[in-house]
KEKE-3310 file (N, C-alpha, C; in steps of 0.2 Angstrom, whole numbers, plus 5000, padded with zeros to 4 digits):
npx = (5460:5464:5480:5489:5503:5517:5531:5526:5528:5534:5546:5538:5526:5523:5525:5519:5504:5509:5510:5496:5493:5499:5493:5479:5481:5484:5475:5464:5470:5469:5457:5451:5453:5468:5473:5467:5475:5487:5494:5494:5507:5514:5531:5548:5560:5566:5570:5584:5591:5592:5598:5587:5579:5572:5571:5588:5590:5582:5587:5602:5619:5630:5646:5650:5666:5668:5662:5646:5633:5624:5609:5604:5594:5596:5608:5627:5632:5642:5656:5654:5651:5641:5627:5618:5603:5597:5584:5575:5582:5580:5565:5564:5571:5560:5553:5539:5540:5525:5522:5517:5515:5514:5505:5515:5525:5535:5540:5532:5527:5530:5525:5530:5532:5538:5546:5554:5566:5571:5577:5586:5599:5614:5619:5606:5596:5603:5602:5589:5587:5595:5591:5577:5580:5587:5576:5568:5576:5574:5565:5554:5541:5533:5529:5530:5525:5529:5525:5534:5542:5553:5571:5587:5592:5586:5581:5571:5563:5557:5556:5565:5578:5581:5575:5585:5595:5592:5587:5593:5585:5575:5567:5555:5547:5532:5528:5518:5515:5522:5525:5526:5520:5524:5522:5532:5533:5540:5545:5537:5545:5554:5546:5539:5527:5521:5515:5515:5507:5500:5501:5486:5478:5468:5474:5477:5471:5483:5491:5494:5508:5506:5517:5511:5499:5488:5482)
npy = (5028:5040:5044:5057:5068:5069:5073:5088:5094:5100:5089:5088:5092:5080:5072:5073:5069:5054:5051:5050:5041:5030:5026:5024:5013:5002:5004:4998:4985:4981:4980:4968:4963:4957:4939:4931:4933:4939:4955:4972:4984:5002:5005:5008:5003:4987:4972:4968:4978:4994:5013:5023:5034:5044:5051:5052:5064:5073:5079:5084:5080:5084:5081:5083:5088:5081:5067:5067:5071:5083:5089:5096:5111:5117:5114:5119:5130:5127:5138:5141:5147:5141:5131:5118:5110:5093:5088:5083:5069:5069:5069:5055:5049:5049:5039:5027:5010:4999:4984:4968:4957:4943:4934:4928:4938:4937:4946:4945:4951:4965:4983:4995:5012:5025:5035:5052:5055:5042:5041:5052:5051:5041:5033:5033:5025:5015:5010:5006:4999:4989:4986:4981:4968:4960:4960:4951:4938:4935:4930:4937:4945:4958:4974:4986:5004:5016:5031:5038:5045:5038:5040:5045:5038:5027:5021:5013:5012:5008:4998:4986:4991:4983:4971:4966:4964:4952:4941:4943:4949:4957:4972:4985:5001:5005:5019:5027:5023:5027:5024:5012:4999:4986:4969:4957:4939:4931:4916:4900:4900:4914:4929:4940:4953:4964:4980:4993:5009:5024:5044:5051:5041:5028:5020:5004:4987:4977:4962:4955:4947:4933:4923:4908:4913:4924:4942)
npz = (5085:5073:5069:5073:5066:5072:5074:5071:5084:5099:5110:5123:5121:5113:5125:5135:5128:5125:5138:5142:5133:5136:5149:5145:5139:5147:5156:5148:5145:5157:5162:5157:5145:5148:5151:5166:5182:5175:5175:5169:5169:5172:5169:5171:5172:5171:5175:5185:5201:5199:5194:5199:5187:5187:5199:5199:5189:5195:5206:5211:5219:5231:5238:5253:5264:5277:5273:5274:5262:5251:5245:5230:5226:5211:5198:5198:5188:5172:5167:5151:5136:5127:5128:5124:5125:5128:5124:5120:5124:5138:5140:5134:5145:5153:5150:5150:5151:5146:5155:5155:5168:5175:5186:5197:5194:5184:5170:5154:5142:5133:5132:5120:5117:5106:5107:5102:5108:5107:5092:5092:5090:5087:5097:5105:5097:5094:5109:5111:5100:5105:5116:5112:5106:5115:5125:5117:5115:5128:5130:5131:5126:5112:5108:5099:5093:5085:5081:5071:5057:5047:5049:5047:5053:5056:5041:5036:5044:5062:5064:5054:5058:5070:5067:5058:5070:5069:5060:5044:5032:5018:5018:5016:5018:5014:5001:5005:5018:5031:5044:5057:5065:5075:5081:5090:5093:5104:5107:5102:5090:5084:5077:5067:5064:5056:5053:5042:5045:5040:5043:5049:5048:5053:5066:5066:5073:5082:5086:5104:5110:5122:5129:5123:5119:5113:5111)
capx = (5462:5471:5489:5492:5511:5517:5535:5527:5526:5538:5545:5534:5518:5521:5528:5510:5500:5512:5510:5490:5491:5499:5489:5475:5481:5485:5469:5462:5472:5467:5448:5447:5459:5473:5471:5465:5480:5492:5493:5499:5509:5517:5537:5552:5566:5565:5575:5588:5592:5595:5595:5579:5582:5569:5575:5594:5588:5578:5592:5609:5621:5637:5648:5656:5674:5666:5659:5641:5631:5620:5604:5607:5591:5599:5618:5632:5633:5649:5657:5652:5647:5636:5623:5616:5599:5595:5574:5574:5584:5577:5562:5567:5574:5554:5548:5538:5536:5521:5525:5514:5518:5511:5505:5522:5530:5539:5538:5529:5525:5531:5525:5535:5528:5544:5549:5560:5574:5572:5579:5589:5606:5615:5616:5598:5593:5606:5601:5584:5586:5597:5586:5572:5583:5588:5569:5564:5580:5575:5559:5550:5536:5537:5522:5532:5522:5531:5521:5537:5542:5559:5575:5593:5597:5580:5580:5567:5560:5561:5555:5571:5584:5578:5576:5593:5599:5590:5588:5596:5580:5574:5560:5556:5542:5526:5528:5512:5513:5528:5524:5526:5517:5528:5522:5536:5532:5546:5544:5543:5551:5554:5543:5537:5520:5521:5510:5515:5500:5500:5499:5479:5475:5467:5476:5474:5472:5489:5493:5501:5509:5507:5517:5508:5493:5488:5476)
capy = (5035:5043:5048:5064:5071:5071:5077:5095:5096:5097:5085:5090:5093:5073:5068:5074:5065:5047:5049:5048:5036:5023:5025:5022:5005:5001:5003:4994:4977:4978:4979:4963:4959:4950:4935:4931:4931:4943:4961:4978:4993:5005:5003:5013:4998:4982:4966:4969:4983:4997:5016:5026:5038:5050:5053:5057:5067:5077:5079:5084:5077:5085:5076:5088:5083:5076:5061:5068:5073:5087:5086:5103:5112:5118:5110:5125:5129:5128:5143:5139:5150:5139:5127:5115:5105:5087:5091:5075:5064:5071:5068:5050:5046:5049:5036:5020:5003:4995:4979:4964:4951:4937:4934:4927:4944:4937:4949:4940:4956:4972:4988:5002:5018:5027:5045:5057:5054:5034:5042:5057:5050:5034:5030:5030:5021:5006:5009:5005:4992:4983:4984:4977:4961:4958:4955:4945:4934:4933:4925:4943:4945:4965:4977:4991:5007:5019:5036:5045:5044:5034:5046:5044:5031:5020:5024:5010:5013:5004:4986:4985:4993:4978:4964:4966:4959:4945:4940:4945:4949:4963:4973:4991:5004:5007:5024:5031:5024:5024:5024:5007:4995:4979:4962:4951:4933:4927:4908:4895:4904:4921:4929:4947:4954:4971:4983:4999:5015:5033:5049:5053:5035:5026:5014:4996:4981:4970:4957:4957:4939:4932:4918:4905:4916:4930:4947)
capz = (5082:5069:5071:5071:5064:5080:5071:5070:5090:5104:5114:5131:5120:5114:5130:5138:5123:5126:5146:5142:5129:5142:5154:5143:5136:5154:5159:5143:5145:5165:5162:5156:5139:5148:5155:5173:5182:5173:5175:5164:5173:5167:5173:5170:5171:5166:5176:5191:5203:5192:5197:5198:5183:5189:5205:5197:5184:5197:5210:5211:5224:5232:5243:5258:5265:5281:5271:5272:5256:5251:5239:5229:5219:5204:5199:5197:5179:5171:5165:5145:5130:5123:5132:5121:5131:5125:5126:5118:5128:5144:5139:5134:5150:5157:5148:5153:5145:5147:5155:5156:5172:5178:5194:5199:5194:5179:5164:5148:5139:5133:5124:5118:5111:5103:5110:5098:5110:5105:5087:5090:5091:5086:5104:5107:5092:5096:5114:5108:5095:5110:5122:5112:5104:5122:5128:5112:5116:5133:5127:5131:5118:5111:5106:5097:5093:5083:5077:5068:5050:5048:5050:5044:5057:5054:5037:5035:5051:5069:5066:5051:5064:5077:5064:5056:5073:5072:5053:5036:5026:5017:5020:5014:5020:5008:5000:5006:5025:5033:5053:5060:5071:5075:5087:5089:5095:5106:5104:5101:5084:5085:5075:5068:5062:5053:5050:5041:5043:5038:5047:5050:5046:5060:5071:5068:5077:5082:5093:5108:5112:5132:5129:5119:5120:5108:5113)
cpx = (5464:5475:5488:5501:5514:5526:5534:5526:5532:5540:5542:5528:5518:5522:5520:5506:5504:5511:5500:5488:5494:5496:5482:5477:5483:5479:5464:5462:5471:5461:5445:5450:5464:5468:5471:5475:5487:5489:5497:5500:5513:5525:5544:5560:5565:5570:5577:5586:5597:5594:5590:5582:5579:5571:5581:5592:5585:5583:5598:5614:5629:5639:5654:5660:5674:5663:5650:5638:5625:5616:5605:5600:5592:5607:5622:5630:5639:5649:5658:5649:5641:5633:5618:5608:5598:5588:5573:5573:5581:5570:5562:5566:5568:5552:5545:5538:5529:5522:5518:5515:5513:5512:5513:5526:5532:5535:5536:5530:5529:5530:5528:5532:5535:5542:5552:5566:5577:5577:5583:5597:5608:5615:5611:5597:5597:5604:5593:5583:5590:5595:5578:5573:5583:5580:5567:5570:5579:5568:5553:5546:5535:5532:5526:5527:5525:5527:5526:5539:5550:5565:5583:5595:5592:5579:5572:5561:5562:5562:5564:5576:5584:5579:5583:5597:5596:5591:5589:5589:5578:5566:5560:5547:5538:5527:5523:5511:5522:5530:5524:5523:5521:5527:5525:5534:5540:5548:5537:5549:5549:5552:5539:5531:5522:5519:5511:5508:5504:5499:5491:5477:5473:5471:5475:5476:5480:5489:5497:5502:5509:5508:5515:5501:5493:5481:5476)
cpy = (5034:5045:5054:5062:5071:5073:5084:5096:5097:5094:5085:5090:5083:5068:5067:5069:5056:5045:5044:5043:5029:5022:5022:5015:5001:4999:4997:4986:4973:4978:4976:4958:4955:4944:4934:4928:4936:4951:4968:4982:4995:5007:5007:5007:4993:4977:4968:4977:4987:5006:5019:5031:5045:5054:5054:5061:5075:5080:5079:5082:5080:5084:5082:5081:5080:5071:5061:5071:5077:5088:5094:5104:5111:5116:5117:5125:5130:5133:5140:5143:5148:5134:5124:5110:5102:5088:5083:5069:5064:5067:5060:5046:5044:5044:5031:5017:5002:4988:4974:4959:4946:4936:4931:4934:4942:4942:4944:4943:4963:4976:4993:5007:5023:5033:5046:5057:5046:5036:5048:5057:5044:5029:5027:5025:5015:5004:5005:4998:4987:4981:4980:4969:4957:4955:4951:4939:4932:4929:4931:4946:4954:4968:4981:4994:5014:5026:5041:5040:5040:5041:5044:5036:5025:5020:5020:5008:5007:4997:4985:4987:4985:4972:4963:4963:4954:4939:4945:4946:4955:4963:4982:4996:5004:5015:5027:5028:5021:5026:5017:5005:4987:4975:4958:4946:4930:4921:4906:4897:4912:4926:4937:4948:4962:4974:4991:5004:5021:5038:5050:5045:5030:5020:5008:4992:4979:4968:4959:4952:4940:4925:4913:4908:4923:4935:4950)
cpz = (5077:5073:5068:5070:5070:5081:5071:5081:5094:5108:5120:5128:5118:5121:5134:5135:5125:5135:5147:5139:5134:5147:5151:5140:5142:5156:5153:5143:5154:5164:5158:5149:5142:5152:5164:5176:5180:5174:5172:5170:5170:5173:5169:5167:5173:5172:5185:5195:5201:5196:5196:5193:5184:5196:5204:5193:5188:5203:5208:5217:5225:5240:5247:5261:5272:5280:5270:5263:5257:5246:5239:5225:5212:5206:5197:5192:5176:5167:5155:5141:5125:5126:5128:5124:5126:5127:5126:5123:5134:5144:5139:5140:5156:5156:5151:5148:5149:5148:5158:5163:5174:5185:5200:5200:5189:5171:5156:5142:5139:5128:5125:5115:5111:5104:5105:5101:5110:5097:5088:5092:5089:5092:5106:5104:5093:5104:5114:5105:5100:5112:5120:5108:5108:5125:5122:5114:5124:5135:5129:5123:5118:5107:5101:5093:5090:5075:5073:5063:5052:5047:5044:5046:5057:5047:5033:5039:5058:5065:5060:5056:5068:5072:5059:5059:5073:5065:5048:5031:5025:5020:5020:5017:5014:5008:5004:5014:5027:5042:5053:5066:5071:5082:5085:5095:5098:5107:5106:5095:5085:5077:5075:5063:5063:5050:5049:5041:5042:5045:5045:5047:5052:5061:5071:5072:5078:5087:5097:5111:5119:5131:5123:5116:5114:5112:5107)
residu = (MET:PRO:MET:HIS:ASP:TRP:SER:ARG:VAL:SER:PRO:GLY:VAL:TYR:HIS:ASN:PHE:TYR:TYR:ARG:TRP:VAL:ALA:TRP:ILE:ILE:ASP:ARG:LEU:ASN:ALA:GLY:LEU:LEU:PRO:THR:GLY:MET:LEU:ALA:MET:ALA:GLU:GLN:ILE:ILE:GLY:GLY:PRO:GLU:PRO:ASP:VAL:VAL:THR:LEU:GLN:GLU:ASN:ASP:ILE:THR:PHE:SER:ALA:ASP:GLY:GLY:ASN:THR:ILE:ILE:GLU:ALA:PRO:PRO:ARG:PRO:LYS:THR:GLU:PHE:VAL:ILE:PRO:MET:GLU:THR:GLU:ARG:TYR:ALA:LEU:LYS:ALA:ASN:HIS:ILE:VAL:VAL:ARG:HIS:SER:LEU:GLY:LYS:VAL:VAL:ALA:VAL:VAL:GLU:LEU:VAL:SER:PRO:GLY:ASN:LYS:ASN:SER:ARG:HIS:ALA:ILE:ARG:SER:PHE:VAL:GLU:LYS:ALA:VAL:ASP:LEU:LEU:TYR:ASP:ASN:ILE:ASN:LEU:LEU:ILE:ILE:ASP:PRO:PHE:PRO:PRO:GLY:VAL:ARG:ASP:PRO:GLU:GLY:ILE:HIS:LYS:ALA:ILE:TRP:ASP:GLU:ILE:ALA:ASP:GLU:PRO:PHE:ARG:LEU:PRO:GLU:ASP:ARG:LYS:LEU:THR:LEU:ALA:ALA:TYR:GLN:ALA:ALA:PRO:ILE:LYS:THR:ALA:TYR:VAL:GLU:PRO:TYR:ALA:GLU:GLY:ALA:ILE:ILE:PRO:ASP:MET:PRO:LEU:PHE:LEU:ARG:ASP:LEU:VAL:LEU)
# end
């Protein structure tokens, strides 16, 4: 499919497309692309026990003097003159990874669709990069789809920001192709396969590595 200019729409509009794209990719992977014994799922958190970010953002909890707690529909508003909602961050918290698991439950690969909230602050892009690097050093293969052009925090795209944490190698996006697809093979040697592409162009095929296998 051709890639639209998603920087021209609101985070909510992109997020609606994002969820449909995640579901489509999962359906395609589970419709025979994955080897027997592997399953693709949408997950928000990978690893050990962590708070459910969706549940935490939907309700606030206040604790009463007697030790009980009450769930309230809307939190009390602080008395302030300016309220600046971080809409992109709110949608980034809702974002799902596409996780490919072996039948034994072990994660073997992750597909990440970049959202505006992953780039809207130094903290956000640092967290995204650190998460990607941690996956690779845990020997989990990674495929990143970034439909947004470089910004002040990733002047050469999301791949360069990630790869600088692994190897100090020169990399520049072509002037006519500023969007990034990057497939990472975690083992036996960490290797990046980068495909720059442009708005309006058909998205090229990319590999998804599963240990020593590739789709």
